[in-house]
All heavy atoms as a GROMACS GRO file, in nm:
protein
  495
    1MET      N    1  -5.259   4.756   1.948
    1MET     CA    2  -5.372   4.694   1.893
    1MET      C    3  -5.484   4.681   1.997
    1MET      O    4  -5.480   4.589   2.074
    1MET     CB    5  -5.334   4.554   1.845
    1MET     CG    6  -5.218   4.552   1.750
    1MET     SD    7  -5.254   4.442   1.618
    1MET     CE    8  -5.136   4.495   1.501
    2ALA      N    9  -5.574   4.773   1.992
    2ALA     CA   10  -5.674   4.775   2.099
    2ALA      C   11  -5.770   4.658   2.101
    2ALA      O   12  -5.820   4.621   2.203
    2ALA     CB   13  -5.754   4.906   2.083
    3GLY      N   14  -5.788   4.594   1.986
    3GLY     CA   15  -5.888   4.485   1.982
    3GLY      C   16  -5.832   4.344   2.010
    3GLY      O   17  -5.906   4.251   2.009
    4LEU      N   18  -5.707   4.334   2.045
    4LEU     CA   19  -5.643   4.206   2.065
    4LEU      C   20  -5.681   4.152   2.202
    4LEU      O   21  -5.648   4.211   2.307
    4LEU     CB   22  -5.492   4.216   2.056
    4LEU     CG   23  -5.414   4.082   2.056
    4LEU    CD1   24  -5.456   3.999   1.938
    4LEU    CD2   25  -5.268   4.115   2.050
    5LYS      N   26  -5.754   4.043   2.208
    5LYS     CA   27  -5.802   3.988   2.332
    5LYS      C   28  -5.768   3.839   2.348
    5LYS      O   29  -5.751   3.770   2.246
    5LYS     CB   30  -5.955   4.001   2.345
    5LYS     CG   31  -6.004   4.138   2.361
    5LYS     CD   32  -6.155   4.135   2.385
    5LYS     CE   33  -6.204   4.269   2.425
    5LYS     NZ   34  -6.340   4.263   2.464
    6ASP      N   35  -5.760   3.789   2.471
    6ASP     CA   36  -5.758   3.648   2.492
    6ASP      C   37  -5.880   3.619   2.577
    6ASP      O   38  -5.971   3.699   2.588
    6ASP     CB   39  -5.627   3.609   2.562
    6ASP     CG   40  -5.615   3.664   2.706
    6ASP    OD1   41  -5.704   3.743   2.742
    6ASP    OD2   42  -5.522   3.627   2.778
    7LYS      N   43  -5.888   3.498   2.633
    7LYS     CA   44  -6.006   3.459   2.702
    7LYS      C   45  -6.036   3.533   2.830
    7LYS      O   46  -6.149   3.536   2.881
    7LYS     CB   47  -5.999   3.305   2.738
    7LYS     CG   48  -5.887   3.270   2.828
    7LYS     CD   49  -5.879   3.124   2.854
    7LYS     CE   50  -5.768   3.093   2.947
    7LYS     NZ   51  -5.662   3.015   2.892
    8ARG      N   52  -5.934   3.599   2.890
    8ARG     CA   53  -5.953   3.671   3.011
    8ARG      C   54  -5.949   3.825   2.990
    8ARG      O   55  -5.953   3.901   3.088
    8ARG     CB   56  -5.846   3.635   3.108
    8ARG     CG   57  -5.860   3.495   3.161
    8ARG     CD   58  -5.748   3.459   3.253
    8ARG     NE   59  -5.624   3.453   3.185
    8ARG     CZ   60  -5.508   3.426   3.240
    8ARG    NH1   61  -5.501   3.403   3.366
    8ARG    NH2   62  -5.395   3.416   3.166
    9GLY      N   63  -5.948   3.866   2.872
    9GLY     CA   64  -5.946   4.016   2.846
    9GLY      C   65  -5.834   4.049   2.748
    9GLY      O   66  -5.795   3.968   2.668
   10PHE      N   67  -5.788   4.167   2.758
   10PHE     CA   68  -5.680   4.216   2.667
   10PHE      C   69  -5.547   4.148   2.695
   10PHE      O   70  -5.510   4.125   2.813
   10PHE     CB   71  -5.672   4.367   2.668
   10PHE     CG   72  -5.785   4.435   2.607
   10PHE    CD1   73  -5.886   4.481   2.685
   10PHE    CD2   74  -5.790   4.455   2.474
   10PHE    CE1   75  -5.997   4.550   2.632
   10PHE    CE2   76  -5.899   4.517   2.416
   10PHE     CZ   77  -6.002   4.562   2.492
   11ILE      N   78  -5.479   4.115   2.590
   11ILE     CA   79  -5.345   4.056   2.607
   11ILE      C   80  -5.245   4.161   2.661
   11ILE      O   81  -5.240   4.272   2.609
   11ILE     CB   82  -5.299   4.001   2.472
   11ILE    CG1   83  -5.383   3.876   2.437
   11ILE    CG2   84  -5.151   3.960   2.476
   11ILE    CD1   85  -5.358   3.818   2.303
   12ASP      N   86  -5.170   4.121   2.758
   12ASP     CA   87  -5.066   4.206   2.816
   12ASP      C   88  -4.954   4.220   2.715
   12ASP      O   89  -4.896   4.115   2.677
   12ASP     CB   90  -5.022   4.147   2.948
   12ASP     CG   91  -4.923   4.236   3.026
   12ASP    OD1   92  -4.898   4.348   2.966
   12ASP    OD2   93  -4.880   4.203   3.128
   13LYS      N   94  -4.920   4.339   2.672
   13LYS     CA   95  -4.814   4.359   2.575
   13LYS      C   96  -4.674   4.348   2.634
   13LYS      O   97  -4.574   4.334   2.566
   13LYS     CB   98  -4.827   4.497   2.513
   13LYS     CG   99  -4.955   4.512   2.433
   13LYS     CD  100  -4.942   4.433   2.304
   13LYS     CE  101  -5.054   4.468   2.215
   13LYS     NZ  102  -5.084   4.379   2.109
   14ASP      N  103  -4.662   4.365   2.767
   14ASP     CA  104  -4.532   4.366   2.835
   14ASP      C  105  -4.482   4.230   2.882
   14ASP      O  106  -4.362   4.205   2.884
   14ASP     CB  107  -4.536   4.460   2.950
   14ASP     CG  108  -4.566   4.600   2.909
   14ASP    OD1  109  -4.515   4.643   2.798
   14ASP    OD2  110  -4.622   4.680   2.987
   15ARG      N  111  -4.576   4.145   2.911
   15ARG     CA  112  -4.540   4.009   2.961
   15ARG      C  113  -4.603   3.905   2.876
   15ARG      O  114  -4.718   3.922   2.828
   15ARG     CB  115  -4.581   3.995   3.105
   15ARG     CG  116  -4.513   4.083   3.202
   15ARG     CD  117  -4.559   4.063   3.341
   15ARG     NE  118  -4.520   4.172   3.427
   15ARG     CZ  119  -4.595   4.282   3.446
   15ARG    NH1  120  -4.714   4.290   3.390
   15ARG    NH2  121  -4.556   4.377   3.523
   16LEU      N  122  -4.532   3.790   2.861
   16LEU     CA  123  -4.587   3.680   2.781
   16LEU      C  124  -4.608   3.557   2.873
   16LEU      O  125  -4.517   3.517   2.937
   16LEU     CB  126  -4.494   3.642   2.669
   16LEU     CG  127  -4.535   3.522   2.581
   16LEU    CD1  128  -4.666   3.551   2.511
   16LEU    CD2  129  -4.427   3.494   2.480
   17ASP      N  130  -4.734   3.517   2.877
   17ASP     CA  131  -4.772   3.394   2.955
   17ASP      C  132  -4.787   3.278   2.851
   17ASP      O  133  -4.874   3.290   2.768
   17ASP     CB  134  -4.896   3.414   3.029
   17ASP     CG  135  -4.930   3.294   3.118
   17ASP    OD1  136  -4.853   3.199   3.126
   17ASP    OD2  137  -5.035   3.299   3.183
   18LEU      N  138  -4.701   3.177   2.856
   18LEU     CA  139  -4.705   3.070   2.761
   18LEU      C  140  -4.834   2.992   2.760
   18LEU      O  141  -4.867   2.922   2.666
   18LEU     CB  142  -4.591   2.976   2.776
   18LEU     CG  143  -4.453   3.032   2.753
   18LEU    CD1  144  -4.343   2.930   2.781
   18LEU    CD2  145  -4.443   3.089   2.609
   19SER      N  146  -4.916   2.997   2.869
   19SER     CA  147  -5.040   2.929   2.876
   19SER      C  148  -5.152   2.999   2.797
   19SER      O  149  -5.255   2.939   2.771
   19SER     CB  150  -5.083   2.906   3.024
   19SER     OG  151  -5.116   3.038   3.082
   20GLU      N  152  -5.131   3.128   2.760
   20GLU     CA  153  -5.229   3.202   2.682
   20GLU      C  154  -5.200   3.175   2.536
   20GLU      O  155  -5.112   3.238   2.470
   20GLU     CB  156  -5.224   3.348   2.717
   20GLU     CG  157  -5.266   3.376   2.863
   20GLU     CD  158  -5.254   3.517   2.897
   20GLU    OE1  159  -5.219   3.602   2.815
   20GLU    OE2  160  -5.283   3.550   3.011
   21ARG      N  161  -5.276   3.080   2.474
   21ARG     CA  162  -5.247   3.044   2.335
   21ARG      C  163  -5.255   3.158   2.237
   21ARG      O  164  -5.167   3.171   2.149
   21ARG     CB  165  -5.350   2.933   2.300
   21ARG     CG  166  -5.334   2.879   2.154
   21ARG     CD  167  -5.448   2.783   2.122
   21ARG     NE  168  -5.580   2.838   2.142
   21ARG     CZ  169  -5.641   2.914   2.047
   21ARG    NH1  170  -5.582   2.947   1.936
   21ARG    NH2  171  -5.763   2.966   2.074
   22GLN      N  172  -5.357   3.239   2.248
   22GLN     CA  173  -5.371   3.351   2.150
   22GLN      C  174  -5.258   3.455   2.162
   22GLN      O  175  -5.216   3.506   2.063
   22GLN     CB  176  -5.508   3.421   2.171
   22GLN     CG  177  -5.621   3.336   2.117
   22GLN     CD  178  -5.751   3.408   2.135
   22GLN    OE1  179  -5.775   3.486   2.224
   22GLN    NE2  180  -5.845   3.376   2.041
   23ALA      N  181  -5.211   3.476   2.282
   23ALA     CA  182  -5.094   3.572   2.302
   23ALA      C  183  -4.970   3.510   2.232
   23ALA      O  184  -4.898   3.581   2.163
   23ALA     CB  185  -5.074   3.594   2.448
   24VAL      N  186  -4.942   3.385   2.258
   24VAL     CA  187  -4.829   3.319   2.192
   24VAL      C  188  -4.844   3.320   2.043
   24VAL      O  189  -4.747   3.353   1.972
   24VAL     CB  190  -4.817   3.176   2.244
   24VAL    CG1  191  -4.705   3.104   2.171
   24VAL    CG2  192  -4.784   3.173   2.396
   25GLU      N  193  -4.959   3.296   1.989
   25GLU     CA  194  -4.982   3.292   1.843
   25GLU      C  195  -4.962   3.435   1.787
   25GLU      O  196  -4.909   3.451   1.677
   25GLU     CB  197  -5.120   3.240   1.812
   25GLU     CG  198  -5.130   3.093   1.831
   25GLU     CD  199  -5.268   3.035   1.806
   25GLU    OE1  200  -5.358   3.114   1.776
   25GLU    OE2  201  -5.282   2.913   1.819
   26TYR      N  202  -5.005   3.536   1.862
   26TYR     CA  203  -4.988   3.671   1.812
   26TYR      C  204  -4.837   3.704   1.800
   26TYR      O  205  -4.795   3.761   1.698
   26TYR     CB  206  -5.055   3.767   1.918
   26TYR     CG  207  -5.014   3.918   1.896
   26TYR    CD1  208  -5.067   3.994   1.791
   26TYR    CD2  209  -4.916   3.973   1.976
   26TYR    CE1  210  -5.031   4.119   1.772
   26TYR    CE2  211  -4.881   4.106   1.957
   26TYR     CZ  212  -4.938   4.180   1.856
   26TYR     OH  213  -4.901   4.309   1.833
   27TRP      N  214  -4.757   3.681   1.910
   27TRP     CA  215  -4.618   3.702   1.896
   27TRP      C  216  -4.548   3.617   1.795
   27TRP      O  217  -4.450   3.661   1.726
   27TRP     CB  218  -4.552   3.698   2.036
   27TRP     CG  219  -4.595   3.800   2.126
   27TRP    CD1  220  -4.676   3.795   2.237
   27TRP    CD2  221  -4.566   3.946   2.115
   27TRP    NE1  222  -4.695   3.915   2.291
   27TRP    CE2  223  -4.637   4.012   2.220
   27TRP    CE3  224  -4.490   4.019   2.023
   27TRP    CZ2  225  -4.622   4.145   2.234
   27TRP    CZ3  226  -4.486   4.160   2.041
   27TRP    CH2  227  -4.550   4.219   2.146
   28MET      N  228  -4.588   3.492   1.777
   28MET     CA  229  -4.532   3.405   1.673
   28MET      C  230  -4.548   3.468   1.540
   28MET      O  231  -4.457   3.475   1.460
   28MET     CB  232  -4.603   3.266   1.671
   28MET     CG  233  -4.563   3.174   1.786
   28MET     SD  234  -4.663   3.026   1.791
   28MET     CE  235  -4.655   2.962   1.619
   29LYS      N  236  -4.670   3.520   1.509
   29LYS     CA  237  -4.700   3.578   1.380
   29LYS      C  238  -4.617   3.712   1.364
   29LYS      O  239  -4.568   3.740   1.256
   29LYS     CB  240  -4.848   3.606   1.369
   29LYS     CG  241  -4.895   3.654   1.235
   29LYS     CD  242  -5.047   3.663   1.235
   29LYS     CE  243  -5.097   3.711   1.101
   29LYS     NZ  244  -5.246   3.723   1.102
   30ARG      N  245  -4.617   3.787   1.471
   30ARG     CA  246  -4.550   3.924   1.458
   30ARG      C  247  -4.401   3.907   1.440
   30ARG      O  248  -4.340   3.984   1.363
   30ARG     CB  249  -4.580   4.000   1.589
   30ARG     CG  250  -4.510   4.129   1.595
   30ARG     CD  251  -4.589   4.233   1.668
   30ARG     NE  252  -4.517   4.358   1.676
   30ARG     CZ  253  -4.543   4.458   1.752
   30ARG    NH1  254  -4.642   4.445   1.834
   30ARG    NH2  255  -4.472   4.566   1.748
   31TRP      N  256  -4.339   3.817   1.515
   31TRP     CA  257  -4.193   3.796   1.506
   31TRP      C  258  -4.156   3.700   1.391
   31TRP      O  259  -4.038   3.695   1.361
   31TRP     CB  260  -4.136   3.753   1.636
   31TRP     CG  261  -4.143   3.857   1.745
   31TRP    CD1  262  -4.128   3.993   1.724
   31TRP    CD2  263  -4.155   3.837   1.885
   31TRP    NE1  264  -4.138   4.058   1.848
   31TRP    CE2  265  -4.152   3.959   1.947
   31TRP    CE3  266  -4.163   3.722   1.961
   31TRP    CZ2  267  -4.159   3.975   2.083
   31TRP    CZ3  268  -4.174   3.731   2.096
   31TRP    CH2  269  -4.174   3.862   2.156
   32GLY      N  270  -4.242   3.613   1.343
   32GLY     CA  271  -4.210   3.518   1.244
   32GLY      C  272  -4.127   3.402   1.298
   32GLY      O  273  -4.032   3.362   1.231
   33VAL      N  274  -4.155   3.358   1.416
   33VAL     CA  275  -4.081   3.253   1.478
   33VAL      C  276  -4.175   3.140   1.516
   33VAL      O  277  -4.295   3.149   1.509
   33VAL     CB  278  -4.004   3.299   1.606
   33VAL    CG1  279  -3.898   3.406   1.569
   33VAL    CG2  280  -4.097   3.358   1.708
   34THR      N  281  -4.117   3.022   1.560
   34THR     CA  282  -4.198   2.907   1.605
   34THR      C  283  -4.231   2.918   1.748
   34THR      O  284  -4.160   2.992   1.826
   34THR     CB  285  -4.125   2.779   1.570
   34THR    OG1  286  -4.008   2.772   1.651
   34THR    CG2  287  -4.093   2.764   1.422
   35ARG      N  288  -4.322   2.835   1.790
   35ARG     CA  289  -4.358   2.824   1.933
   35ARG      C  290  -4.240   2.775   2.016
   35ARG      O  291  -4.217   2.825   2.125
   35ARG     CB  292  -4.476   2.729   1.947
   35ARG     CG  293  -4.528   2.716   2.086
   35ARG     CD  294  -4.641   2.626   2.099
   35ARG     NE  295  -4.752   2.657   2.011
   35ARG     CZ  296  -4.856   2.741   2.041
   35ARG    NH1  297  -4.856   2.806   2.153
   35ARG    NH2  298  -4.948   2.765   1.950
   36GLU      N  299  -4.162   2.686   1.961
   36GLU     CA  300  -4.048   2.631   2.035
   36GLU      C  301  -3.941   2.736   2.056
   36GLU      O  302  -3.877   2.742   2.161
   36GLU     CB  303  -3.987   2.515   1.955
   36GLU     CG  304  -4.071   2.388   1.956
   36GLU     CD  305  -4.185   2.396   1.862
   36GLU    OE1  306  -4.181   2.467   1.757
   36GLU    OE2  307  -4.291   2.331   1.886
   37GLN      N  308  -3.919   2.827   1.960
   37GLN     CA  309  -3.827   2.937   1.980
   37GLN      C  310  -3.871   3.029   2.082
   37GLN      O  311  -3.788   3.075   2.165
   37GLN     CB  312  -3.806   3.008   1.845
   37GLN     CG  313  -3.731   2.937   1.740
   37GLN     CD  314  -3.733   3.006   1.606
   37GLN    OE1  315  -3.830   3.040   1.556
   37GLN    NE2  316  -3.609   3.027   1.552
   38ILE      N  317  -4.000   3.059   2.088
   38ILE     CA  318  -4.051   3.155   2.193
   38ILE      C  319  -4.038   3.083   2.332
   38ILE      O  320  -3.999   3.148   2.422
   38ILE     CB  321  -4.200   3.191   2.161
   38ILE    CG1  322  -4.206   3.279   2.043
   38ILE    CG2  323  -4.262   3.253   2.283
   38ILE    CD1  324  -4.344   3.327   2.002
   39THR      N  325  -4.068   2.951   2.339
   39THR     CA  326  -4.059   2.882   2.463
   39THR      C  327  -3.919   2.876   2.513
   39THR      O  328  -3.894   2.901   2.637
   39THR     CB  329  -4.113   2.737   2.447
   39THR    OG1  330  -4.243   2.744   2.397
   39THR    CG2  331  -4.108   2.661   2.578
   40THR      N  332  -3.822   2.855   2.429
   40THR     CA  333  -3.678   2.854   2.469
   40THR      C  334  -3.634   2.990   2.514
   40THR      O  335  -3.569   2.998   2.618
   40THR     CB  336  -3.594   2.806   2.346
   40THR    OG1  337  -3.637   2.679   2.304
   40THR    CG2  338  -3.450   2.797   2.386
   41ALA      N  339  -3.671   3.091   2.443
   41ALA     CA  340  -3.631   3.230   2.486
   41ALA      C  341  -3.698   3.267   2.618
   41ALA      O  342  -3.637   3.329   2.703
   41ALA     CB  343  -3.667   3.330   2.376
   42HIS      N  344  -3.824   3.224   2.633
   42HIS     CA  345  -3.897   3.252   2.757
   42HIS      C  346  -3.830   3.188   2.879
   42HIS      O  347  -3.817   3.252   2.981
   42HIS     CB  348  -4.040   3.198   2.737
   42HIS     CG  349  -4.135   3.229   2.852
   42HIS    ND1  350  -4.142   3.154   2.968
   42HIS    CD2  351  -4.224   3.333   2.870
   42HIS    CE1  352  -4.229   3.211   3.046
   42HIS    NE2  353  -4.282   3.316   2.991
   43ARG      N  354  -3.787   3.064   2.860
   43ARG     CA  355  -3.712   2.998   2.968
   43ARG      C  356  -3.582   3.067   3.000
   43ARG      O  357  -3.538   3.065   3.116
   43ARG     CB  358  -3.692   2.849   2.938
   43ARG     CG  359  -3.821   2.769   2.940
   43ARG     CD  360  -3.795   2.624   2.915
   43ARG     NE  361  -3.920   2.553   2.907
   43ARG     CZ  362  -3.949   2.449   2.820
   43ARG    NH1  363  -3.856   2.414   2.736
   43ARG    NH2  364  -4.065   2.398   2.827
   44LYS      N  365  -3.516   3.111   2.895
   44LYS     CA  366  -3.383   3.165   2.912
   44LYS      C  367  -3.383   3.304   2.979
   44LYS      O  368  -3.304   3.329   3.068
   44LYS     CB  369  -3.316   3.173   2.777
   44LYS     CG  370  -3.165   3.210   2.781
   44LYS     CD  371  -3.103   3.191   2.649
   44LYS     CE  372  -2.957   3.216   2.654
   44LYS     NZ  373  -2.896   3.208   2.524
   45VAL      N  374  -3.470   3.395   2.928
   45VAL     CA  375  -3.466   3.531   2.975
   45VAL      C  376  -3.580   3.581   3.060
   45VAL      O  377  -3.578   3.689   3.119
   45VAL     CB  378  -3.454   3.631   2.857
   45VAL    CG1  379  -3.314   3.606   2.786
   45VAL    CG2  380  -3.564   3.626   2.760
   46GLY      N  381  -3.687   3.501   3.069
   46GLY     CA  382  -3.798   3.540   3.153
   46GLY      C  383  -3.925   3.575   3.064
   46GLY      O  384  -3.930   3.545   2.945
   47ARG      N  385  -4.020   3.639   3.127
   47ARG     CA  386  -4.148   3.664   3.059
   47ARG      C  387  -4.170   3.799   2.991
   47ARG      O  388  -4.266   3.820   2.929
   47ARG     CB  389  -4.262   3.637   3.160
   47ARG     CG  390  -4.264   3.732   3.274
   47ARG     CD  391  -4.383   3.711   3.365
   47ARG     NE  392  -4.408   3.574   3.384
   47ARG     CZ  393  -4.517   3.526   3.442
   47ARG    NH1  394  -4.609   3.611   3.477
   47ARG    NH2  395  -4.537   3.404   3.460
   48MET      N  396  -4.075   3.890   3.011
   48MET     CA  397  -4.091   4.021   2.948
   48MET      C  398  -4.072   4.008   2.794
   48MET      O  399  -3.978   3.956   2.746
   48MET     CB  400  -3.987   4.117   3.002
   48MET     CG  401  -4.009   4.141   3.157
   48MET     SD  402  -4.171   4.206   3.198
   48MET     CE  403  -4.160   4.370   3.141
   49THR      N  404  -4.167   4.061   2.717
   49THR     CA  405  -4.168   4.050   2.574
   49THR      C  406  -4.044   4.123   2.514
   49THR      O  407  -3.993   4.076   2.414
   49THR     CB  408  -4.290   4.107   2.509
   49THR    OG1  409  -4.315   4.239   2.546
   49THR    CG2  410  -4.413   4.018   2.544
   50LYS      N  411  -4.000   4.239   2.572
   50LYS     CA  412  -3.881   4.305   2.514
   50LYS      C  413  -3.759   4.218   2.531
   50LYS      O  414  -3.675   4.218   2.445
   50LYS     CB  415  -3.867   4.440   2.574
   50LYS     CG  416  -3.836   4.433   2.724
   50LYS     CD  417  -3.816   4.577   2.781
   50LYS     CE  418  -3.798   4.561   2.934
   50LYS     NZ  419  -3.720   4.664   2.987
   51ASP      N  420  -3.745   4.143   2.641
   51ASP     CA  421  -3.632   4.054   2.659
   51ASP      C  422  -3.634   3.938   2.559
   51ASP      O  423  -3.534   3.893   2.511
   51ASP     CB  424  -3.625   4.008   2.802
   51ASP     CG  425  -3.601   4.124   2.904
   51ASP    OD1  426  -3.552   4.230   2.859
   51ASP    OD2  427  -3.637   4.101   3.016
   52ILE      N  428  -3.748   3.880   2.545
   52ILE     CA  429  -3.768   3.767   2.450
   52ILE      C  430  -3.737   3.814   2.310
   52ILE      O  431  -3.669   3.745   2.233
   52ILE     CB  432  -3.912   3.710   2.458
   52ILE    CG1  433  -3.932   3.647   2.600
   52ILE    CG2  434  -3.937   3.605   2.353
   52ILE    CD1  435  -4.080   3.606   2.627
   53ALA      N  436  -3.785   3.933   2.269
   53ALA     CA  437  -3.759   3.987   2.141
   53ALA      C  438  -3.612   4.006   2.120
   53ALA      O  439  -3.552   3.978   2.013
   53ALA     CB  440  -3.834   4.116   2.117
   54ALA      N  441  -3.544   4.058   2.223
   54ALA     CA  442  -3.396   4.078   2.213
   54ALA      C  443  -3.330   3.945   2.201
   54ALA      O  444  -3.228   3.938   2.122
   54ALA     CB  445  -3.348   4.155   2.335
   55GLU      N  446  -3.368   3.848   2.270
   55GLU     CA  447  -3.309   3.714   2.266
   55GLU      C  448  -3.326   3.656   2.120
   55GLU      O  449  -3.236   3.587   2.072
   55GLU     CB  450  -3.366   3.619   2.364
   55GLU     CG  451  -3.315   3.480   2.366
   55GLU     CD  452  -3.171   3.467   2.408
   55GLU    OE1  453  -3.122   3.560   2.477
   55GLU    OE2  454  -3.107   3.372   2.369
   56LEU      N  455  -3.446   3.679   2.058
   56LEU     CA  456  -3.473   3.628   1.930
   56LEU      C  457  -3.407   3.713   1.824
   56LEU      O  458  -3.416   3.678   1.701
   56LEU     CB  459  -3.620   3.614   1.907
   56LEU     CG  460  -3.691   3.510   1.995
   56LEU    CD1  461  -3.844   3.528   1.979
   56LEU    CD2  462  -3.650   3.370   1.966
   57GLY      N  463  -3.361   3.828   1.857
   57GLY     CA  464  -3.301   3.918   1.761
   57GLY      C  465  -3.404   4.000   1.681
   57GLY      O  466  -3.390   4.036   1.567
   58LYS      N  467  -3.523   4.016   1.735
   58LYS     CA  468  -3.630   4.090   1.675
   58LYS      C  469  -3.654   4.223   1.740
   58LYS      O  470  -3.629   4.241   1.852
   58LYS     CB  471  -3.757   4.008   1.683
   58LYS     CG  472  -3.750   3.865   1.633
   58LYS     CD  473  -3.733   3.856   1.488
   58LYS     CE  474  -3.723   3.717   1.439
   58LYS     NZ  475  -3.702   3.706   1.298
   59LYS      N  476  -3.711   4.312   1.665
   59LYS     CA  477  -3.749   4.441   1.725
   59LYS      C  478  -3.896   4.424   1.786
   59LYS      O  479  -3.978   4.357   1.725
   59LYS     CB  480  -3.760   4.552   1.617
   59LYS     CG  481  -3.623   4.589   1.567
   59LYS     CD  482  -3.637   4.689   1.449
   59LYS     CE  483  -3.625   4.827   1.499
   59LYS     NZ  484  -3.629   4.923   1.386
   60ARG      N  485  -3.913   4.481   1.897
   60ARG     CA  486  -4.046   4.474   1.956
   60ARG      C  487  -4.138   4.573   1.889
   60ARG      O  488  -4.237   4.569   1.845
   60ARG     CB  489  -4.037   4.503   2.105
   60ARG     CG  490  -4.173   4.485   2.172
   60ARG     CD  491  -4.160   4.499   2.319
   60ARG     NE  492  -4.289   4.478   2.378
   60ARG     CZ  493  -4.384   4.576   2.404
   60ARG    NH1  494  -4.352   4.697   2.375
   60ARG    NH2  495  -4.501   4.541   2.454
   0.00000   0.00000   0.00000
């Protein structure tokens, strides 16, 4: 998605920074999960979106 931006530029598709609200909202909508689920998975496996998706049982 070439037009997806946050306040500092384009959202990084490989890593998720929980302080970037628009990036978190994008992944929440894409995976159909809550912010708390993303936060828990982020703490457990790290910041890589593929690892978070695997933890949530979603396809990236």
